N, C-alpha and C positions, 0 to 999 in steps of 0.2 A: 535670618541674619544672626550670626553668632556674636559673642561679646567682643572679640577682637575687631571685627568689622565695625561694630558700633563705636568702639573707642577711637578707631582710626578716623571714622567719619566725624566724630565730635572734635577730635584734634584739628582736622582740616577746617572745620567750621569756625573754631576759635582762632585759627590762623588767619582766616579770611576776615573775620569780625572780632578783633580783640576786645572791643568794648562790650560785647555780648557776655563774655566771661565775667567782666567786672560788674555788669548789671545783674547777672545771676547771683553773684556773691553778695551784692547789696541787698537784693530781694530776699535771699535766704537768711541774711542776718537780721532783717527787719521783722520777719515773721518768726515768732518764737512761741514757746510754750508758756501760757499764762500761769500754769500751775507753779512755775518757778517763782513767781511773785508771792504766792501765798504760802510757800514752804517756810517753815520757821515757827517761831513762838507767836503768842497772842499779840505781843507788841508789834511785830512785823506785820501782821494782818491788819491791825488797826491803823498803822501808819500808811500802808498801801491803800486801805479803803479811804482814808482822809485825802490822800493825794488824788485818787480817782474822782472823788466828789468835787474837790477844788477845781480839777481840770474840766470836769463836766460843767460846773458853774461858769468858768471862764469862757468856754465854748458857747454856752447858751447866751451869755451876756454879749458876746460878739455878734451873734446871729440876730439879736433883737434890735440892734442899731441899724 
């Protein structure tokens, strides 16, 4: 199957199920490269680490109740 046929098939699928395109977009936007968080200076890395630690503690405190 060549690229044109695949594109046409995908367009037809999106026309049949318009929400599948929306959900694909949401899923792709949620999955990102975590290296982007740590790019930058030392201060950026420290702030990111603190936020991750606080988030982890909040999740653990919710699970213990």
